[in-house]
C-alpha positions as CSV (number, residue, x, y, z in Angstrom):
1,D,153.1,60.7,-58.6
2,I,149.2,61.1,-58.5
3,Q,148.3,64.9,-57.4
4,M,144.7,65.0,-55.7
5,N,143.5,67.7,-54.6
6,F,140.3,67.1,-52.3
7,L,137.8,69.6,-52.1
8,H,134.9,69.0,-49.7
9,T,132.2,67.8,-52.2
10,N,131.1,64.8,-53.4
11,A,131.1,65.5,-56.9
12,Y,134.9,65.9,-56.9
13,I,135.7,62.9,-54.6
14,K,133.6,60.7,-56.7
15,A,135.6,62.2,-60.0
16,V,139.1,62.0,-58.6
17,Y,138.5,58.4,-57.0
18,N,137.1,57.2,-60.2
19,H,139.9,58.7,-62.3
20,N,142.3,56.7,-59.7
21,L,140.6,53.6,-59.8
22,N,141.0,53.7,-63.2
23,V,144.6,54.2,-62.7
24,F,145.2,51.6,-60.4
25,L,143.0,48.7,-61.8
26,T,145.3,48.9,-65.0
27,D,147.9,47.4,-62.6
28,Q,147.8,44.8,-60.7
29,C,149.4,44.4,-57.7
30,A,150.2,40.9,-55.6
31,H,149.7,42.7,-52.0
32,E,147.4,45.3,-52.0
33,P,146.7,47.6,-49.2
34,V,143.8,46.0,-46.5
35,F,141.1,47.3,-44.8
36,T,140.0,47.4,-40.9
37,P,136.6,46.6,-41.3
38,S,136.7,45.6,-44.5
39,R,133.1,46.9,-44.7
40,L,131.6,49.7,-43.1
41,V,127.7,50.4,-42.3
42,V,127.2,53.4,-40.6
43,K,124.3,55.1,-39.7
44,H,123.4,58.2,-41.2
45,G,125.0,61.5,-38.8
46,D,126.7,58.9,-36.7
47,P,130.5,59.0,-36.3
48,T,132.9,56.3,-37.6
49,S,136.1,55.4,-38.0
50,A,138.6,52.4,-40.3
51,S,142.3,51.6,-40.7
52,C,144.5,50.6,-43.8
53,S,147.6,48.5,-44.0
54,I,150.1,49.1,-47.0
55,C,152.5,46.9,-47.8
56,Q,151.9,44.0,-45.2
57,H,154.9,41.7,-46.5
58,G,157.7,44.0,-46.3
59,C,158.1,45.3,-49.6
60,R,159.4,48.4,-50.6
61,Y,157.0,51.1,-51.5
62,G,156.6,55.1,-51.9
63,N,154.3,57.9,-52.0
64,P,151.2,56.0,-49.8
65,G,147.9,58.1,-49.2
66,L,144.6,57.4,-48.2
67,E,141.7,59.4,-50.3
68,K,138.9,60.2,-48.4
69,P,135.4,62.9,-49.0
70,I,135.1,63.8,-45.1
71,G,136.5,63.2,-41.5
72,T,140.9,62.9,-41.0
73,H,143.0,60.8,-41.0
74,T,147.1,59.7,-39.4
75,R,149.7,57.9,-41.0
76,N,151.8,55.2,-38.4
77,G,154.4,53.4,-40.6
78,T,152.8,51.4,-42.9
79,M,149.5,51.9,-41.3
80,F,146.4,54.5,-41.5
81,S,143.4,56.0,-39.3
82,W,140.5,57.5,-40.5
83,R,138.0,58.9,-38.6
84,V,135.0,61.0,-39.1
85,N,132.8,62.5,-36.2
86,S,129.3,62.6,-38.5
87,M,128.7,60.9,-41.3
88,T,126.9,63.5,-43.3
89,E,127.5,61.7,-46.6
90,W,124.9,59.1,-48.5
91,D,127.2,57.8,-51.1
92,M,130.8,57.8,-50.4
93,S,133.9,55.6,-50.0
94,I,137.6,55.9,-49.3
95,M,140.8,54.4,-50.9
96,C,144.5,53.6,-49.7
97,H,147.0,53.4,-52.2
98,Y,150.7,53.3,-52.6
99,K,153.6,52.5,-55.3
100,D,155.7,49.1,-55.7
101,L,158.8,50.1,-56.2
102,E,159.9,47.2,-57.4
103,T,157.6,46.8,-59.9
104,Q,156.7,50.4,-60.2
105,K,153.0,49.6,-59.7
106,Q,150.6,51.2,-58.3
107,C,148.8,49.2,-55.5
108,C,145.2,50.5,-54.0
109,G,142.4,49.1,-51.9
110,T,138.8,50.7,-51.2
111,L,136.5,50.5,-48.1
112,P,133.1,50.6,-49.4
113,I,130.3,52.4,-47.1
114,T,127.0,52.0,-46.4
115,V,125.6,54.9,-45.2
116,Y,122.0,53.8,-43.6
117,K,118.5,55.6,-42.4
118,P,115.5,53.8,-41.3
119,P,112.1,55.0,-42.2
120,D,110.2,58.2,-40.3
121,T,106.7,55.8,-41.1
122,V,105.5,53.2,-42.6
123,S,101.8,53.3,-43.5
124,I,99.2,51.3,-45.4
125,S,96.1,52.3,-47.4
126,V,94.0,50.6,-49.7
127,N,93.2,51.9,-53.3
128,H,89.7,52.3,-52.5
129,T,87.3,54.0,-50.1
130,G,84.8,52.7,-48.4
131,P,84.1,48.9,-48.3
132,M,85.4,46.4,-50.2
133,V,83.2,43.4,-52.2
134,E,84.0,40.0,-52.5
135,G,85.8,38.8,-55.7
136,R,86.9,41.9,-56.5
137,Q,90.5,43.4,-56.8
138,Y,92.1,45.9,-54.6
139,T,95.5,46.8,-53.7
140,L,97.0,47.4,-50.7
141,Q,99.8,49.8,-50.3
142,C,102.5,50.2,-48.3
143,T,104.6,53.5,-48.0
144,V,108.1,53.7,-46.4
145,Q,108.2,57.1,-45.7
146,D,112.7,58.4,-45.8
147,V,114.6,55.1,-46.1
148,A,118.1,54.8,-47.4
149,P,119.4,52.7,-49.1
150,V,116.3,51.8,-50.8
151,G,117.9,48.8,-52.4
152,N,118.1,47.1,-49.0
153,L,114.8,48.0,-47.3
154,T,112.3,44.4,-46.9
155,V,108.7,44.8,-46.9
156,T,106.2,41.9,-46.0
157,F,102.4,42.4,-45.9
158,Y,100.0,40.6,-43.8
159,R,96.6,39.6,-43.2
160,R,96.1,39.2,-39.5
161,Q,99.4,36.8,-38.2
162,T,99.8,35.6,-41.8
163,S,102.2,36.0,-44.0
164,L,101.3,37.3,-47.8
165,V,104.5,38.2,-49.6
166,Q,107.5,39.9,-49.2
167,T,109.4,42.3,-51.7
168,G,111.7,44.9,-52.4
169,S,113.1,47.7,-54.2
170,N,115.4,47.3,-57.3
171,K,116.3,51.1,-56.6
172,T,119.8,51.6,-56.1
173,T,119.9,55.4,-54.8
174,K,121.5,55.4,-51.9
175,A,120.0,58.6,-50.4
176,P,116.8,58.4,-48.1
177,V,113.8,58.5,-50.4
178,T,110.3,57.7,-50.0
179,E,108.6,54.3,-51.6
180,T,105.2,52.9,-52.2
181,F,104.9,49.5,-52.2
182,T,101.9,47.3,-53.3
183,L,99.9,44.2,-53.3
184,K,96.7,43.1,-55.5
185,I,94.1,41.5,-53.2
186,S,90.7,39.5,-54.0
187,P,88.7,39.5,-50.3
188,S,86.4,36.9,-49.5
189,K,83.8,37.0,-47.2
190,D,86.4,35.1,-44.7
191,D,88.2,38.4,-44.7
192,D,85.7,40.4,-43.8
193,G,87.2,41.9,-40.9
194,A,90.4,41.0,-41.1
195,Q,93.5,43.6,-40.5
196,Y,96.0,44.0,-43.1
197,W,99.3,45.2,-42.1
198,C,103.4,45.8,-43.3
199,E,106.3,45.8,-41.8
200,A,109.5,47.9,-43.6
201,K,113.2,46.5,-42.7
202,L,116.7,47.6,-43.5
203,Q,118.6,44.0,-44.6
204,L,122.3,45.4,-44.9
205,G,124.0,42.7,-43.6
206,P,126.3,40.9,-40.7
207,E,128.0,44.3,-40.8
208,A,125.5,45.8,-39.2
209,P,124.5,46.2,-36.3
210,Q,122.1,43.4,-34.8
211,D,119.2,45.8,-33.7
212,L,118.2,48.1,-36.8
213,P,115.1,48.5,-36.0
214,V,111.6,46.7,-38.1
215,T,109.1,49.7,-38.9
216,V,105.6,48.5,-38.4
217,S,102.4,50.1,-40.2
218,Q,98.9,50.6,-39.0
219,N,96.4,48.1,-39.4
220,L,94.2,48.2,-41.6
221,T,90.6,46.4,-41.1
222,A,89.3,45.3,-44.3
223,T,85.0,45.7,-44.7
224,V,83.7,42.9,-47.0
225,Y,80.5,43.2,-48.8
226,Y,79.4,39.8,-50.0
227,K,75.9,38.0,-51.3
228,P,74.3,36.2,-48.4
229,Q,75.6,32.7,-48.1
230,L,73.2,30.2,-45.8
231,N,74.8,29.1,-42.7
232,H,72.5,25.2,-43.9
233,P,72.1,23.0,-47.0
234,S,69.2,24.7,-49.1
235,K,67.1,22.0,-48.9
236,R,66.0,19.7,-46.7
237,T,63.2,17.7,-45.6
238,I,62.1,17.7,-41.9
239,T,59.8,14.9,-40.5
240,I,58.2,15.8,-37.2
241,T,55.9,14.1,-34.5
242,H,52.3,16.2,-34.2
243,G,52.7,18.0,-31.3
244,S,56.1,18.7,-31.5
245,H,58.6,22.6,-31.6
246,L,59.5,22.7,-35.2
247,Q,62.3,25.5,-35.6
248,L,62.8,26.0,-39.7
249,N,66.4,27.7,-39.6
250,C,67.0,29.8,-42.5
251,S,69.7,32.1,-40.9
252,A,72.3,33.3,-43.3
253,A,75.7,35.7,-43.7
254,G,75.8,38.3,-45.2
255,N,77.5,41.8,-45.1
256,P,75.7,43.9,-45.6
257,S,72.7,42.1,-43.2
258,P,70.5,40.3,-45.5
259,S,66.6,40.5,-45.4
260,Y,64.0,37.3,-45.2
261,T,61.5,36.7,-46.8
262,W,59.0,33.6,-46.1
263,T,56.2,31.7,-48.3
264,L,54.4,29.5,-46.1
265,P,52.1,26.5,-46.4
266,G,47.8,26.6,-46.2
267,Q,46.7,29.6,-44.7
268,L,50.1,30.2,-42.0
269,N,50.5,33.7,-41.7
270,S,53.7,35.6,-43.3
271,F,56.7,35.5,-41.3
272,N,59.9,37.4,-42.1
273,G,62.6,36.5,-39.1
274,S,65.6,33.8,-39.3
275,V,64.0,31.3,-37.6
276,F,60.8,30.1,-38.1
277,T,59.3,28.2,-35.3
278,V,55.6,26.4,-34.0
279,S,55.2,25.3,-30.3
280,A,53.0,22.4,-31.2
281,V,53.2,21.2,-35.1
282,T,50.2,20.3,-36.2
283,V,49.0,18.5,-39.6
284,E,48.5,22.0,-40.9
285,H,51.7,23.2,-40.7
286,E,52.6,20.1,-43.1
287,G,53.9,21.5,-46.6
288,K,56.7,23.0,-48.2
289,Y,58.6,26.4,-46.9
290,T,60.0,28.8,-49.1
291,C,62.9,31.3,-47.5
292,I,64.4,33.9,-49.6
293,V,67.5,35.7,-48.3
294,S,68.3,39.0,-49.8
295,S,70.5,41.6,-50.0
296,D,71.8,44.1,-52.6
297,L,74.4,41.9,-53.7
298,G,72.9,38.5,-54.2
299,T,70.1,36.4,-53.3
300,A,69.6,32.9,-51.6
301,T,67.2,30.4,-51.2
302,V,65.8,27.6,-48.9
303,L,63.4,25.0,-49.8
304,F,61.9,23.0,-46.7
305,E,59.5,20.4,-47.2
306,V,57.9,19.6,-43.7
307,K,56.5,16.1,-43.1
308,V,54.0,15.5,-39.7
309,Q,53.4,12.1,-38.7
310,K,51.3,10.9,-35.6
311,P,52.0,7.5,-34.6
312,P,48.9,5.2,-33.6
313,D,47.5,6.2,-30.3
314,T,46.5,2.3,-29.7
315,V,46.3,-1.2,-32.1
316,S,44.3,-3.7,-31.5
317,I,43.3,-7.1,-33.6
318,S,40.0,-9.1,-33.6
319,V,38.4,-11.7,-35.9
320,N,35.2,-11.2,-37.2
321,H,33.5,-14.5,-35.6
322,N,32.3,-14.8,-31.8
323,G,33.2,-18.2,-30.0
324,L,35.0,-20.4,-31.0
325,M,36.7,-20.7,-34.4
326,V,36.2,-24.7,-36.7
327,E,39.1,-26.1,-38.7
328,G,38.8,-25.2,-42.3
329,R,36.5,-22.2,-42.5
330,Q,37.5,-19.2,-43.4
331,Y,37.6,-16.2,-41.0
332,T,38.9,-12.5,-41.4
333,L,41.5,-11.2,-38.8
334,Q,41.2,-7.2,-37.9
335,C,44.2,-5.1,-37.3
336,T,42.7,-1.3,-36.3
337,V,45.3,1.4,-36.0
338,Q,44.0,4.1,-33.9
339,D,44.4,8.2,-35.1
340,V,47.4,7.6,-37.4
341,A,48.5,10.2,-39.9
342,P,49.5,10.2,-42.7
343,V,48.0,6.8,-43.1
344,G,49.4,6.4,-46.4
345,N,53.1,5.6,-45.0
346,L,51.6,2.9,-42.4
347,T,52.7,-0.2,-42.5
348,V,51.1,-3.2,-40.7
349,T,51.6,-6.7,-40.5
350,F,50.1,-9.8,-39.2
351,Y,52.1,-12.3,-37.1
352,R,51.1,-15.9,-36.1
353,R,53.4,-16.5,-32.7
354,Q,56.7,-15.5,-33.9
355,T,55.8,-16.2,-38.2
356,S,55.5,-13.0,-40.0
357,L,52.0,-13.9,-42.0
358,V,51.5,-11.0,-44.5
359,Q,52.2,-6.8,-44.9
360,I,49.7,-4.2,-45.7
361,R,50.1,-0.8,-46.7
362,S,46.9,1.7,-47.2
363,N,46.7,3.4,-50.5
364,K,45.1,6.2,-48.9
365,T,46.5,9.8,-49.0
366,T,44.9,11.3,-46.3
367,K,47.1,13.8,-43.9
368,A,45.3,14.2,-41.4
369,P,44.8,11.7,-38.2
370,V,42.4,8.6,-39.0
371,T,41.3,5.4,-37.9
372,E,41.9,2.5,-40.5
373,T,41.3,-1.1,-40.4
374,F,43.5,-4.0,-42.2
375,T,41.8,-7.2,-42.6
376,L,43.7,-10.7,-43.2
377,K,41.4,-13.8,-44.1
378,I,42.4,-17.0,-42.3
379,S,41.6,-20.6,-42.7
380,P,42.8,-21.8,-39.5
381,S,43.6,-25.7,-39.2
382,K,44.7,-28.0,-35.9
383,D,47.4,-26.8,-35.9
384,D,46.7,-23.4,-35.2
385,D,44.7,-24.4,-31.6
386,G,46.2,-22.4,-28.7
387,A,48.1,-20.4,-31.2
388,Q,48.5,-16.2,-30.8
389,Y,47.7,-14.1,-33.5
390,W,49.0,-10.2,-33.4
391,C,49.7,-7.5,-35.7
392,E,52.2,-4.1,-35.6
393,A,51.6,-0.8,-37.3
394,K,55.0,1.5,-38.3
395,L,55.4,4.8,-40.1
396,Q,57.8,4.1,-42.9
397,L,58.6,8.2,-43.4
398,G,62.4,7.3,-45.2
399,P,65.9,8.3,-44.1
400,E,64.7,11.7,-43.3
401,A,62.8,10.5,-40.3
402,P,63.7,10.1,-36.2
403,Q,65.2,6.7,-36.0
404,D,63.1,6.2,-32.9
405,L,59.4,5.9,-34.2
406,P,57.4,3.8,-31.9
407,V,56.8,0.7,-33.2
408,M,53.0,0.0,-32.1
409,V,52.0,-3.6,-31.0
410,S,48.4,-5.2,-30.2
411,Q,47.1,-7.6,-28.4
412,N,47.4,-11.3,-28.4
413,L,44.6,-13.1,-30.1
414,T,44.8,-16.7,-29.1
415,A,43.0,-18.6,-31.2
416,T,40.5,-21.8,-30.0
417,V,40.2,-24.2,-33.2
418,Y,37.9,-27.1,-32.8
419,Y,38.4,-29.5,-35.4
420,I,37.6,-33.4,-35.6
421,P,39.2,-36.4,-34.0
422,Q,42.3,-37.4,-35.5
423,A,44.3,-40.6,-35.2
424,V,47.6,-40.8,-33.6
425,N,48.3,-44.3,-34.9
426,S,46.6,-45.5,-38.8
427,L,43.0,-46.4,-38.5
428,S,43.7,-50.1,-39.7
429,H,45.6,-52.4,-37.7
430,E,46.7,-56.3,-37.9
431,I,47.7,-57.6,-34.9
432,N,49.5,-61.1,-34.1
433,V,50.0,-62.1,-30.5
434,T,51.0,-65.5,-28.5
435,E,48.0,-66.9,-26.4
436,G,48.8,-66.2,-22.3
437,D,50.4,-62.6,-23.3
438,T,48.9,-59.0,-22.8
439,L,47.6,-57.2,-25.5
440,H,47.3,-53.4,-25.6
441,L,44.8,-51.8,-28.4
442,N,46.2,-48.1,-28.9
443,C,43.1,-45.7,-30.1
444,S,44.8,-42.7,-28.7
445,A,43.2,-39.9,-31.0
446,V,43.2,-35.7,-30.6
447,G,40.9,-33.5,-31.0
448,N,39.2,-30.3,-29.6
449,P,37.2,-30.8,-28.0
450,S,38.2,-34.0,-26.4
451,P,36.8,-37.3,-28.1
452,S,35.1,-39.7,-26.4
453,Y,35.6,-43.8,-27.1
454,N,33.5,-46.6,-28.0
455,W,34.7,-50.4,-28.6
456,S,33.0,-53.1,-30.1
457,G,34.6,-56.5,-30.7
458,P,34.3,-60.1,-28.5
459,T,31.8,-59.4,-25.8
460,H,33.4,-60.8,-23.2
461,H,36.4,-58.3,-23.2
462,I,34.5,-55.5,-24.5
463,S,32.0,-54.0,-22.3
464,P,33.4,-53.1,-19.5
465,F,35.9,-51.3,-21.3
466,N,34.1,-48.1,-22.9
467,N,35.3,-44.6,-22.9
468,I,38.8,-45.3,-22.5
469,S,41.6,-45.0,-25.3
470,V,43.7,-47.7,-24.7
471,L,41.9,-51.7,-24.2
472,T,44.1,-54.0,-23.0
473,I,43.6,-57.6,-22.7
474,K,46.3,-59.3,-19.9
475,S,45.7,-62.8,-20.8
476,V,44.8,-63.5,-24.5
477,H,43.0,-66.8,-25.7
478,A,42.0,-68.5,-28.6
479,D,38.5,-67.2,-28.5
480,S,40.0,-62.9,-27.7
481,A,40.8,-63.1,-31.4
482,G,38.7,-61.3,-34.3
483,Q,37.9,-57.7,-34.8
484,Y,37.8,-54.9,-32.5
485,N,36.4,-52.0,-33.7
486,C,37.0,-48.5,-32.1
487,T,35.0,-45.2,-32.7
488,V,36.2,-41.7,-31.1
489,E,33.7,-38.9,-31.6
490,N,33.5,-35.5,-31.0
491,N,30.8,-32.6,-32.0
492,M,33.2,-32.1,-35.3
493,G,32.7,-35.8,-36.0
494,K,33.9,-39.4,-35.8
495,V,36.6,-41.8,-36.5
496,N,36.7,-45.3,-36.8
497,V,39.6,-47.3,-35.8
498,L,39.7,-51.2,-37.0
499,F,42.0,-53.5,-35.1
500,T,42.1,-57.0,-36.4
501,V,43.5,-59.7,-33.5
502,H,45.2,-63.0,-34.5
503,V,46.5,-65.7,-31.5
504,K,48.5,-68.1,-32.0
505,G,49.4,-71.0,-29.7
506,G,51.9,-71.2,-27.1
507,S,53.9,-73.3,-25.8
508,C,51.9,-75.8,-23.2
509,P,52.9,-76.1,-19.5
510,V,54.6,-79.5,-18.6
511,F,53.3,-81.4,-15.3
512,T,55.9,-84.0,-13.9
513,F,54.4,-86.8,-11.7
514,E,56.8,-89.1,-10.2
515,I,55.9,-92.4,-8.5
516,A,59.1,-94.2,-6.7
517,M,58.8,-97.8,-5.4
518,V,59.1,-98.4,-1.6
519,K,60.3,-101.4,0.0
520,N,60.9,-102.0,3.5
521,G,59.3,-98.6,4.7
522,V,62.0,-96.8,3.0
523,A,61.0,-95.0,-0.9
524,E,64.0,-95.8,-3.4
525,K,66.4,-92.9,-4.4
526,Q,65.5,-92.8,-7.9
527,P,62.0,-92.8,-9.1
528,R,60.6,-95.7,-11.1
529,Y,57.9,-94.5,-12.7
530,L,57.3,-90.7,-14.7
531,L,54.2,-89.5,-16.1
532,S,54.6,-85.9,-18.0
533,V,51.2,-84.0,-18.7
534,L,51.7,-80.9,-21.4
535,F,48.5,-79.0,-21.8
536,S,47.5,-75.0,-21.4
537,P,44.3,-73.7,-19.7
538,S,42.1,-74.0,-22.2
539,S,43.3,-74.7,-25.9
540,C,46.1,-77.2,-25.5
541,K,45.9,-80.3,-26.5
542,L,46.6,-83.1,-23.3
543,T,50.0,-85.4,-24.6
544,L,51.2,-87.8,-22.3
545,A,55.1,-88.0,-22.5
546,H,57.3,-91.0,-20.8
547,V,54.0,-93.0,-19.6
548,K,55.7,-96.0,-17.5
549,L,53.1,-97.1,-15.9
550,R,51.0,-99.7,-17.2
551,Q,47.9,-98.8,-15.1
552,T,46.0,-97.1,-17.6
553,F,43.4,-95.7,-15.2
554,I,45.8,-94.1,-12.6
555,V,46.8,-91.8,-16.0
556,T,42.5,-91.5,-16.6
557,V,42.6,-90.3,-12.9
558,L,44.9,-87.9,-13.3
559,V,43.7,-86.4,-16.9
560,F,40.2,-86.2,-15.3
561,G,41.5,-84.1,-12.6
562,I,43.4,-81.9,-14.6
563,G,40.4,-81.6,-17.2
564,V,38.5,-80.3,-14.2
565,M,40.4,-78.4,-12.4
566,N,40.7,-76.5,-16.3
567,N,37.2,-75.8,-16.5
568,S,37.4,-78.5,-19.1
569,L,36.5,-82.3,-20.0
570,F,38.3,-84.5,-22.1
571,C,37.1,-86.9,-24.7
572,F,40.6,-89.0,-26.2
573,L,42.8,-86.7,-24.7
574,Y,41.1,-83.6,-26.8
575,P,39.7,-81.0,-24.6
576,I,36.3,-79.8,-24.5
577,P,35.2,-76.8,-22.6
578,L,32.4,-77.6,-20.3
579,T,30.7,-74.5,-21.8
580,Q,30.4,-76.4,-24.8
581,L,28.9,-79.9,-23.7
582,S,26.0,-79.1,-24.5
583,T,26.7,-79.3,-28.5
584,A,25.2,-81.6,-30.7
585,N,28.8,-82.7,-32.0
586,N,30.1,-83.8,-28.5
587,I,27.1,-86.2,-27.6
588,S,29.8,-89.4,-27.9
589,C,32.4,-87.0,-25.8
590,I,29.6,-86.4,-22.8
591,L,29.1,-90.3,-23.4
592,V,32.7,-91.3,-22.7
593,T,33.1,-88.7,-20.0
594,A,30.3,-90.8,-17.9
595,I,32.5,-93.0,-18.3
596,L,35.2,-92.0,-16.9
597,F,33.5,-90.6,-14.6
598,C,32.8,-94.0,-13.5
599,V,36.3,-94.9,-13.7
600,V,37.2,-92.0,-11.2
601,I,35.0,-93.1,-8.8
602,G,36.4,-96.6,-8.8
603,A,39.8,-95.0,-8.3
604,I,38.9,-93.2,-5.4
605,L,37.2,-96.6,-3.5
606,L,40.7,-98.6,-4.7
607,G,42.7,-95.7,-3.1
608,A,40.0,-96.5,-0.2
609,Y,40.9,-99.9,0.2
610,A,44.9,-99.5,0.0
611,A,44.4,-97.0,3.1
612,Y,42.8,-99.6,5.0
613,Y,44.9,-101.8,3.8
614,K,48.2,-100.3,5.2
615,H,46.1,-100.1,8.5
616,H,45.4,-103.4,9.5
617,R,48.6,-104.9,7.6
618,M,52.0,-103.9,8.8
619,G,55.3,-104.3,7.0
620,E,55.5,-103.7,3.4
621,Y,53.2,-101.1,1.5
622,N,53.4,-101.2,-1.8
623,L,51.1,-100.5,-4.6
624,K,51.9,-102.8,-7.6
625,K,51.1,-105.3,-5.3
626,I,47.6,-103.9,-4.4
627,L,46.8,-103.9,-7.5
628,R,48.7,-107.0,-8.5
629,V,50.0,-106.2,-11.6
630,R,53.8,-106.5,-13.0
631,S,56.2,-103.7,-12.9
632,K,59.1,-103.1,-15.1
633,H,62.1,-100.9,-14.0
634,I,63.2,-98.2,-16.1
635,P,66.5,-96.6,-15.0
636,M,65.8,-92.8,-15.1
637,L,68.3,-89.5,-15.4
638,P,68.7,-87.1,-12.6
639,A,65.8,-84.3,-12.9
């Protein structure tokens, strides 16, 4: 039997517990005593209780017992009940045991008890007095006052609402202790004004009360000193329009607050603020500005380059000539840009209609507004008559310049160009035309001023048609052949157009005469005699076709009549115009014509006799009987 005398001292209980535990652990029991609950978590000073069941499966046991440092217990069969009114111990446990009579082994079970105490206070501090400096290392300290068991304590550090790290103690002390937890930090400027804090919480497992408190420290506000840091780029180029508002912002963040020192171009006054402003910029404000931002921790420098541009007031175009331009001569276009700066960045482009001619840039370095004239030499042609010339001016200031810089455009200069006449078609023409056709001779030409036209050639066609561009002959004769010269002329010069006209004979008209026989006062249905005469108004040789009459004097009458009607007399069937009858070469023809004239007179008298004969003799009228000639019947095809 194990005899245990319990003195209510923690040291004795531990000694007895350790002795018995060593004894019991030497024997292995199949059925160990079981505590309910299996693990006990109790706050220091609170009451608590537990029960132990031995030999749950009907085993034979002897000498049961419950070993405890504090509290009381009762037994009911195989069940022990233990109770304590106020937990005053920090490191303790209770043991329930019995002897298995069958195996003669000692069987025991222990109840682990965790006694806890929340911290009295939790506080945070830093191992430094005064502001912190950016980049340096500091130690945050979270002190947890009088907590147990410290081995189950978890401490979390926070910056603002962000958890930084969670830490705990590796100590095994059961009694309350004060523990300090640390965290190394290297604050930045972003941590200036940030609040650090920590919280402590006992992690006692699922057997612990669920409402264990989380103890939070006060807030530690960090003051972080850091050197000036610019809010904008450290180098900037600013292009601004003359007369506009200028603002150079050198603002920087720093702790402590930085100071500003400016270096200004020219004769400008000194300045020590963070933002330099000019209400209306002029050329004297152009240049480089340096802003130095400084504090005890360092300096920063900002460089500004200010370019002042002034769009031109006006842009105009002119030519170094009064009046009209003449083709081929050289003139100078002048594009005048009024009051522009800086002229060295000005680009001027000349245009004809919508085509760019040339782009010119000034090589002057003047910064102040100036008036500059750009020139372009031109040699206009007739194609430029009526063309519009103009120019445009634009400042080329780079990508830093405003994107809406205006492009100034001049007025339009309309060119009037004088030039000599130029024929629309070629200057020489060979024309073949058929007699009787209409002939058009086109001498049209372009010129400035508008040209006049003078024609020369066969006189009877030309005189009424001067100063026209197209000569028209409605019906061509043989005498229309020849050379026609058209002179086109204006103040700038003249040009000649030559037309060579060749006339070829045409198809002669055919006149058909039919003579029918009459019997008993009735004409035959089909003509028995036919006379065909072929001729043209002036040049066709007359021929007789199908002459079925032997009465040659009738043919002579017809031929003579036709010749007279067409302003011609015929000699042996060859036509001679009346205008040529006086020439020596035609004397023989004149004699023959006189003879023919006599024959015609005779024919007229014969006709008068026939009429008389018909009037005084009633009955058959037949030309054949009157003439006393013989006739031959010739069948004729229908017309």
